[in-house]
N, C-alpha and C positions, 0 to 999 in steps of 0.2 A: 240204199242198202249199205254198201261199204264193207270193208274188211275189219277184222278185229284190230289190226294195227292202226287203222284210221281212228278208232276210238281213243287211242292213247297218244295221238299226235299233239304237238304244241300248236298254239295259235299261229306261230310263225310258219310252221310246216304247212298248215292248212292254207294260209295266205299265199305261200309260194306256189302251191299246187293250183290254187285259183287263178293266180297270175299266169302260170304256164298254160292253163286251160284257155285263157283269153288269147294268148299268142297262137295257140292251135286254131282257134276260131278265125283269127285273122288270116293265118296261113291257108286255111281251107276255104276262105271266103269266095274265091273265084272258081271253086270246084276242083282244084288240083293243088298239090303241094310240090313246089319246084325244089330242085336240089339245093339251091341257095337258101330257101326257106328251111329245109331240113337241117342244113348245116347250122344256121342261126339257132334253130330250136335245140339242137344238140349242145351247142355252146352254152346256151342259157340253162338248159337242164343240168349240165355239169356245174355251172356256177351256183345253181340252186341246190346242188347235192341230191338231185333226183336220180334214183336207180332206173335201170332199163325197165324193170317191172312196173315201177310207178309211172313212168312215161307212157308205157303201153296201156296201163289202166286209165290214165287221163285221156289218152287218145280214143280209147274204146268207149268211155263213159264220161264225157265232159260235163254232162248235166249233174253229176254227183259232186262237183267241185265249185262251191260258191266263191264269189269275189269278196275277199276280206281285205280291205285296204290296210297297208302298213301304217304304223303310228307316225313315223317321221316324214316330214315334208320331202326330204331328200330322197327317201325310198319311193315315195309316190311319184315324184318326177322321174326317177330312174325307170320305173315301170312304164310310165307314159311315153318316155323316149323309146324304150324297147318295143312297145306296141307300134309306134310310128315307124321305127326301123323295119319291123316285120312287114308292114303294109307297103313300104317303099322298096323293099329288097328286090322286087321284080321290075322296078323302074317306073311303075304306074300305080297311082292311087285313084280309085274311082270315088265318086261322090258318096256311094254307099259305104265304102270302106272308111272314108273320112267321118261319116255320120256314126258308124260303129265305134271308131276310136274315140270320138268325142263323148259318146255315151259311156264308154268304159272309163274315160277320164273323170266323168262325173261320179261314177261308182267308186273311183279311187278317192273321192272326197274333195275334188276340186269343184268350184262353182262353174256354171256355164260361161260366165264372162271370162274367168281365168283361163279356161280351156281354149276358148276362141282366140284369146290374145296370145297365149303361149304356143298354141298349135302351129301357127304360121311361122314363128321363129324356129321351132324345132324342125319342121319340114324343110325349111330353107337350109338349116345347118346340116341336117342329115344328107340332103341332096348334094351339098357342097363337100361332103366327106369329112366333116368335123367329127372328131372322136366323141363318144358318149360322155366321158368324164369332163371334157371341155364344154360340151353343151350344158351339162348339169351345173358346172360351176358358174356359168353365165346366167342360169335361171335362179340360183339361190341368192 
């Protein structure tokens, strides 16, 4: 369905909402959204310039927001790192979460081989507390 405003969105806005949808799916994966996950979601929503109403709409109707990969390789990696951070924020990543993140990585335009190779590096760096911009610069 969607709203009238959604009809006039740019491709970038639609892409950002699709990315936020993916983050919500990962946050909800274990059946509950922890405070740390909510905090990261809010930080990313602010960075993406999403309003509270848009966030609520995405949370309530995630199926309405397709995954549209960004054009630049840097933005695709940025999103892949954020997905990994969301999965690791509670300190545990299940095999099912890993599988979902890798599938989302492929939907971002990466090959299965690239995802498998880079995923291990990103997980290690996120767990070590390396900042996102430093992880990103090491991947490019």
